[in-house]
C-alpha positions in Angstrom: 0.0 0.0 0.0 1.5 3.3 -1.0 0.5 5.7 1.8 2.2 8.4 3.8 3.2 7.6 7.4 1.0 10.3 8.8 -2.2 9.0 7.1 -1.5 5.6 8.6 -2.6 7.0 12.0 -6.2 7.2 10.7 -6.3 3.7 9.1 -7.0 0.2 10.2 -5.7 -2.9 8.4 -8.4 -5.6 8.0 -7.2 -9.1 7.3 -9.5 -12.0 6.7 -8.8 -15.8 6.3 -10.9 -18.0 4.0 -11.2 -21.6 2.9 -11.0 -21.8 -0.9 -13.7 -24.0 -2.5 -13.1 -24.6 -6.2 -16.7 -25.8 -6.9 -18.7 -23.8 -4.3 -18.6 -20.7 -2.2 -15.4 -19.8 -0.2 -15.9 -20.2 3.5 -15.0 -17.4 5.9 -12.8 -18.6 8.8 -12.1 -15.4 10.7 -10.6 -11.9 10.6 -8.6 -9.4 12.5 -8.6 -5.6 12.5 -5.3 -3.8 13.3 -5.6 -0.1 14.1 -2.4 1.8 13.2 -2.8 4.9 15.5 -0.6 3.2 18.2 1.3 0.7 16.1 5.1 0.5 16.7 6.5 0.4 13.1 10.1 0.1 14.4 9.3 -3.3 16.0 10.2 -6.0 13.3 9.2 -8.9 15.5 6.3 -11.3 14.6 2.9 -10.6 16.1 0.1 -13.1 16.5 -3.6 -12.2 16.6 -6.7 -14.2 17.4 -9.1 -14.4 14.5 -12.5 -12.9 15.3 -16.0 -13.4 13.8 -17.0 -11.0 11.1 -18.1 -7.6 12.3 -19.9 -4.8 10.6 -17.7 -2.2 9.1 -18.1 1.2 10.8 -16.7 4.5 9.7 -15.2 6.8 12.4 -16.5 10.2 11.3 -14.3 11.8 14.0 -11.1 11.1 12.0 -10.9 13.4 9.0 -7.9 13.8 6.8 -7.1 17.6 6.7 -3.7 17.5 5.2 -0.1 17.3 6.5 2.3 19.8 8.0 6.1 19.3 7.7 8.2 20.8 10.6 11.8 20.7 11.8 12.4 21.0 15.6 15.6 21.8 17.3 16.2 22.4 21.0 19.5 24.2 21.7 20.5 24.0 25.4 21.8 27.1 27.2 25.4 26.0 27.1 25.3 25.8 23.3 23.3 28.8 22.2 26.2 31.3 22.8 27.9 29.7 19.8 25.2 30.8 17.4 25.4 34.0 15.3 23.6 36.9 16.9 21.7 37.6 13.7 19.7 34.4 14.3 18.0 36.1 17.3 16.8 39.2 15.5 13.1 39.7 15.8 12.6 36.5 17.8 10.3 36.5 20.8 11.1 35.1 24.2 9.1 32.5 25.9 9.7 34.2 29.2 8.9 37.9 29.4 11.7 40.2 30.4 11.7 43.5 32.2 12.4 46.8 30.5 16.1 47.3 30.1 16.9 43.6 29.9 19.4 42.6 27.3 18.0 41.3 24.0 20.4 38.4 24.1 18.4 35.3 24.9 19.0 33.4 28.1 18.5 29.7 28.7 17.9 27.2 25.9 16.2 28.0 22.6 13.5 26.1 20.7 13.7 26.5 17.0 10.7 25.5 14.9 11.0 25.6 11.1 7.6 25.5 9.4 8.5 24.0 6.1 5.4 23.2 4.2 1.9 21.7 4.1 0.2 19.4 1.7 -3.4 18.7 0.7 -5.0 21.6 2.8 -8.7 22.2 2.5 -9.6 24.6 -0.3 -12.0 27.3 0.9 -11.9 29.8 -1.9 -13.3 29.7 -5.4 -10.9 28.1 -7.8 -9.9 25.5 -5.3 -7.3 27.5 -3.4 -6.6 29.0 0.1 -4.5 31.9 1.4 -2.7 30.1 4.1 -0.5 30.9 7.2 0.6 29.1 10.3 0.2 30.5 13.9 2.1 29.1 16.8 2.0 29.3 20.6 4.1 27.7 23.3 1.5 26.6 25.9 0.8 27.3 28.8 1.6 30.8 27.6 -0.8 31.7 24.9 -0.3 35.5 25.1 1.0 37.7 22.4 4.5 37.3 24.0 4.9 33.9 22.5 2.6 34.2 19.4 4.3 33.6 16.1 2.9 33.8 12.5 4.3 32.8 9.1 3.8 35.0 6.1 0.7 34.3 4.0 1.1 32.1 1.0 -1.6 33.1 -1.5 -3.7 30.7 -3.7 -2.2 27.4 -2.6 -3.3 24.2 -0.8 0.3 23.0 -0.9 2.1 26.0 0.6 5.9 26.3 1.3 6.7 28.7 4.1 10.2 27.8 5.2 9.8 30.2 8.1 11.4 29.8 11.6 9.8 30.4 15.0 12.1 30.7 18.0 11.3 30.6 21.7 14.1 31.4 24.2 14.6 31.1 27.9 13.7 27.4 28.0 15.5 24.9 30.3 15.6 21.1 29.6 13.0 20.7 32.3 10.7 23.2 30.5 10.7 21.0 27.4 8.8 18.3 29.4 6.2 20.9 30.6 5.4 23.0 27.6 3.4 22.2 24.4 3.9 23.7 21.0 0.6 24.4 19.3 0.6 25.0 15.6 -2.6 25.9 13.7 -3.1 26.4 10.0 -5.5 29.1 8.8 -6.9 30.6 5.6 -6.7 34.4 5.6 -9.9 36.2 5.0 -10.0 40.0 4.4 -13.6 40.7 5.2 -14.5 38.1 7.7 -12.9 35.8 10.4 -10.0 33.6 9.3 -10.9 30.0 8.6 -9.3 27.2 10.6 -7.8 24.5 8.4 -6.2 22.1 10.9 -3.5 22.0 13.6 -1.1 19.9 15.7 0.1 19.8 19.3 3.7 18.7 20.1 4.6 17.7 23.6 5.3 14.7 25.8 1.6 14.0 25.7 1.4 12.8 29.3 -1.4 15.2 30.4 0.7 16.9 33.1 2.5 20.2 33.2 4.5 21.3 36.2 2.8 18.6 38.3 -0.8 19.6 37.3 -3.2 17.9 35.0 -3.9 20.0 31.9 -6.2 19.4 29.0 -3.7 20.6 26.3 -1.0 18.0 26.9 -2.7 15.6 24.6 -0.1 14.9 21.8 -0.3 11.4 20.3 1.4 9.4 17.6 3.9 11.2 15.5 3.3 14.5 17.4 4.6 12.8 20.6 7.3 10.8 18.8 8.8 13.9 17.1 8.8 15.9 20.3 10.5 13.1 22.3 13.1 12.7 19.5 13.9 16.4 19.7 14.4 16.1 23.5 16.6 13.0 23.1 18.8 14.8 20.5 19.6 18.3 21.9 21.3 20.6 19.4 20.3 18.4 16.4 17.4 19.2 14.0 14.6 16.5 13.8 12.1 16.6 10.9 8.6 15.1 10.9 5.4 15.1 8.8 2.4 15.5 11.0 -1.2 14.8 10.2 -3.3 17.9 10.8 -6.1 17.5 13.4 -9.6 18.4 12.2 -10.3 20.0 15.6 -8.2 21.4 18.4 -10.6 20.2 21.0 -8.8 19.3 24.2 -8.7 16.1 26.2 -11.1 15.5 29.1 -9.6 15.8 32.6 
């Protein structure tokens, strides 16, 4: 099956076993359904499944394919960011607000987020296009201090931004307690912008600084990419993320 890794999270593999009858009807012997939203594709070992009776095929309307977002993450610890060119920090916002008179040189570690491109976004304008941009926050701070936006790419459902967000003042411990929320929008000039999809990147354990929170709900590739970034400080990690059709939060 030719399919992108991100789309696999919404799919279930159905396998059925039959007795072949050359002169009559084939006889159904059993089937198994394997959902891929939690499948470990790195495990190359054999898996055995118990065959089940035939069940009615149901469609999960909650899972809608809204397109894909390609991002590159890099966490630069505090002891390494002094080696970077000062020009990289121009115009970047800090995760932690500073007082007036504070130096513009960032302190602590830095989270760099390269918003590369999206594919197969929903077309909302006549002619089958959208005017798209990405907005980002580093939760729990959803104020203007951490808000980032890409430029708008006009008339495309496969936009390429290649735009970097940066958040400074982050310790290694912070990376286990924050959540990067990225949402994709269609820009409307005379009405509210239209939501096209989004992702949340975090540890996904539901807890931030010892408290249960409803926005720490990353799953699948979102969770995997964030953990890969934490495990490889200073190195960029790239991932293709399936956009959520809704940014509804988990129930506490």
